[in-house]
C-alpha positions in Angstrom: 19.1 -24.1 -18.9 15.5 -24.0 -19.7 15.0 -27.8 -19.2 16.7 -27.4 -15.7 14.4 -24.6 -14.7 11.4 -26.7 -15.9 12.6 -29.8 -14.2 13.1 -27.8 -11.0 9.6 -26.4 -11.3 8.1 -29.9 -11.9 10.0 -31.2 -8.8 9.0 -28.3 -6.7 5.3 -28.6 -7.6 5.4 -32.5 -7.3 6.7 -32.2 -3.8 4.2 -29.5 -2.7 1.0 -31.2 -4.3 2.1 -34.7 -3.0 2.5 -33.3 0.6 -0.9 -31.5 0.2 -2.6 -34.7 -1.1 -1.1 -36.9 1.8 -2.2 -34.3 4.4 -5.8 -34.1 3.1 -5.7 -37.9 3.1 -6.1 -38.1 -0.7 -3.1 -40.4 -0.9 -1.4 -42.7 1.5 2.3 -42.2 2.1 3.2 -44.8 -0.4 0.7 -43.3 -2.7 2.3 -39.8 -2.4 5.8 -41.4 -3.1 4.5 -43.0 -6.1 2.9 -39.8 -7.6 6.0 -37.8 -6.9 7.9 -40.3 -9.2 5.4 -40.4 -11.7 5.1 -36.6 -11.8 8.7 -36.2 -12.2 9.2 -38.7 -14.8 6.4 -37.3 -17.0 7.6 -33.7 -16.5 11.3 -34.8 -17.3 10.6 -36.7 -20.5 7.3 -35.0 -21.5 7.9 -31.6 -20.6 6.3 -29.1 -18.2 2.8 -29.0 -20.3 2.5 -32.8 -20.0 3.2 -32.7 -16.4 0.4 -29.9 -16.1 -2.1 -32.2 -17.9 -1.3 -35.2 -15.6 -1.9 -32.9 -12.6 -5.4 -31.8 -14.0 -6.2 -35.4 -14.1 -5.1 -36.2 -10.6 -6.9 -33.2 -9.1 -10.1 -34.1 -11.3 -9.7 -37.7 -9.6 -9.7 -36.4 -6.1 -12.6 -34.4 -6.9 -14.7 -37.3 -8.3 -13.8 -39.3 -5.2 -15.4 -36.7 -3.0 -18.8 -36.8 -4.9 -21.4 -38.5 -2.6 -18.6 -39.8 -0.6 -20.6 -40.8 2.3 -23.1 -42.8 0.4 -20.2 -44.6 -1.3 -18.5 -45.4 2.1 -21.9 -46.5 3.4 -22.3 -49.0 0.7 -18.6 -50.0 0.9 -17.6 -48.8 -2.5 -15.0 -46.4 -1.5 -11.2 -46.7 -2.1 -9.4 -47.4 1.1 -11.0 -45.9 4.5 -11.6 -42.5 3.5 -11.1 -42.6 -0.3 -7.2 -42.4 -0.3 -5.4 -43.9 -3.1 -2.5 -46.3 -2.3 0.9 -46.5 -4.4 -0.9 -49.4 -6.3 -3.7 -47.2 -7.4 -1.2 -44.6 -8.5 1.1 -46.8 -10.4 -2.1 -48.7 -12.0 -3.1 -45.2 -13.7 0.4 -43.6 -13.8 2.5 -46.3 -15.5 1.0 -45.7 -18.9 1.4 -42.1 -19.2 5.0 -42.4 -18.0 5.5 -45.1 -20.8 4.5 -42.8 -23.4 6.3 -39.9 -22.1 9.5 -41.8 -22.3 8.7 -43.0 -25.5 8.0 -39.7 -27.0 11.4 -38.3 -25.7 13.2 -41.0 -27.7 10.8 -41.0 -30.7 11.8 -37.3 -31.8 9.9 -34.7 -33.5 9.0 -36.9 -36.4 6.6 -38.9 -34.4 5.7 -36.1 -31.8 2.1 -35.7 -32.7 1.2 -39.4 -32.8 3.0 -39.9 -29.5 1.4 -36.8 -28.0 -2.1 -38.3 -28.9 -1.1 -41.7 -27.2 -0.2 -39.7 -24.0 -3.3 -37.8 -24.0 -5.4 -41.0 -24.5 -3.6 -42.9 -21.8 -4.9 -40.2 -19.4 -8.2 -40.0 -21.0 -8.6 -43.8 -20.4 -7.7 -43.2 -16.6 -10.1 -40.3 -16.4 -12.9 -42.1 -17.9 -12.5 -45.1 -15.7 -12.0 -42.9 -12.5 -15.1 -40.8 -13.1 -17.2 -43.6 -14.3 -16.2 -45.7 -11.0 -16.7 -42.8 -8.7 -19.9 -41.4 -10.0 -21.2 -44.2 -12.0 -21.8 -46.2 -8.6 -24.8 -43.7 -7.9 -26.7 -45.5 -10.6 -28.5 -48.6 -9.1 -29.3 -50.0 -12.5 -26.3 -51.7 -13.4 -25.6 -54.6 -15.9 -22.7 -56.8 -16.5 -21.0 -55.7 -19.6 -20.6 -59.4 -20.9 -23.9 -60.7 -20.2 -25.9 -57.5 -19.6 -27.6 -59.1 -16.5 -28.3 -56.8 -13.6 -25.7 -56.8 -10.8 -25.1 -54.7 -7.8 -23.2 -51.3 -8.1 -19.5 -51.6 -7.8 -19.4 -55.3 -9.5 -16.4 -55.8 -11.7 -17.3 -55.2 -15.1 -20.6 -53.5 -14.3 -21.8 -50.7 -16.3 -24.7 -48.3 -16.2 -26.2 -45.4 -18.2 -24.9 -42.8 -15.9 -21.3 -44.3 -15.6 -21.2 -44.6 -19.5 -22.3 -40.9 -20.0 -19.9 -39.5 -17.5 -17.1 -41.9 -18.8 -17.6 -40.5 -22.3 -17.9 -36.8 -20.9 -14.6 -37.4 -18.9 -12.9 -38.8 -21.9 -13.9 -35.9 -24.1 -13.0 -33.2 -21.4 -9.6 -34.8 -20.7 -8.8 -34.7 -24.6 -10.0 -31.4 -25.0 -8.0 -30.0 -22.1 -5.0 -32.0 -23.3 -5.2 -30.5 -26.7 -5.5 -27.0 -25.3 -2.7 -27.5 -22.7 -0.4 -29.0 -25.2 -1.2 -27.2 -28.4 -3.1 -24.1 -27.3 -5.7 -24.6 -30.0 -8.7 -26.7 -30.9 -8.6 -29.5 -33.4 -10.8 -32.3 -34.4 -8.0 -34.6 -33.8 -8.8 -34.2 -30.2 -11.7 -36.7 -30.8 -9.1 -39.4 -31.5 -8.1 -39.6 -27.9 -11.7 -39.2 -26.6 -12.8 -42.3 -28.7 -9.8 -44.4 -27.4 -10.2 -43.1 -23.8 -13.9 -44.2 -23.9 -12.9 -47.4 -25.7 -10.2 -48.2 -23.0 -12.7 -47.3 -20.2 -15.0 -50.1 -21.8 -12.3 -52.5 -22.2 -11.4 -52.0 -18.5 -14.9 -53.2 -17.8 -14.6 -56.3 -20.0 -11.3 -57.3 -18.4 -13.0 -56.7 -15.0 -15.8 -59.0 -15.7 -13.5 -61.7 -17.1 -9.9 -61.9 -16.1 -10.0 -59.5 -12.9 -13.2 -61.1 -11.5 -11.6 -64.5 -11.7 -8.4 -63.4 -10.0 -6.3 -63.6 -13.1 -5.2 -59.9 -12.8 -5.6 -57.1 -10.2 -7.7 -54.0 -10.8 -4.2 -52.2 -10.9 -3.0 -54.4 -13.6 -6.3 -53.9 -15.4 -6.0 -50.3 -15.0 -2.4 -50.2 -16.5 -3.2 -52.5 -19.3 -6.2 -50.7 -20.5 -4.5 -47.5 -20.2 -1.7 -48.7 -22.7 -4.3 -50.5 -25.0 -6.2 -47.0 -25.1 -2.9 -45.1 -25.9 -2.1 -47.7 -28.8 -5.6 -47.5 -30.2 -5.4 -43.7 -30.3 -2.0 -44.0 -32.0 -3.2 -46.6 -34.5 -6.2 -44.3 -35.4 -3.8 -41.3 -35.7 -1.4 -43.1 -37.9 -4.2 -43.8 -40.5 -6.1 -40.5 -40.1 -3.5 -38.0 -39.9 
């Protein structure tokens, strides 16, 4: 009965939040549907707390989008027309958390901690990358991560001091919130998804400067790939440390 109540709450909140995000033009219609599906999957397999953590990330991403939005739009660096996310944006960052929520469900209690760390890390990667992209573009001193040559803001694989700092802060904040939401306590283990989240964000830049920039992969594939890679890195770290 508890599962049914939690699932009903997840579905209700998902529908409400997706409608609100669509009305506020944070999401396209397709983006709202994709968000609804991802929210329900994470809530059904991971539990209500996992769903809450995912929603915190989503709202943080929306907030980061609005930071200096008019300047980003004037420079042509915004998502969509008014910062809205499409279904491809949502799937790119949402598939990794879904994967690890489902895996955790079938892995059982024996591997619960490692799987949870992987889930937190997958969101930490997405948060770090989103905040670095949305806020980091304000920094005009940008270097290509592979050659360290100066490039214009918004270039695939471009990194900056501001982007690097906010990415690290976002990775830590996400991991901290994740640990508090899922375990209601503080533990140094939260540094594992923090580190993995930051590494995943940097890997996103590397793939952006190489495979994405050459058209071999899309930015959505890049987001999904590095989200999974960050989670796997975190799980590997947890396996040897814990």
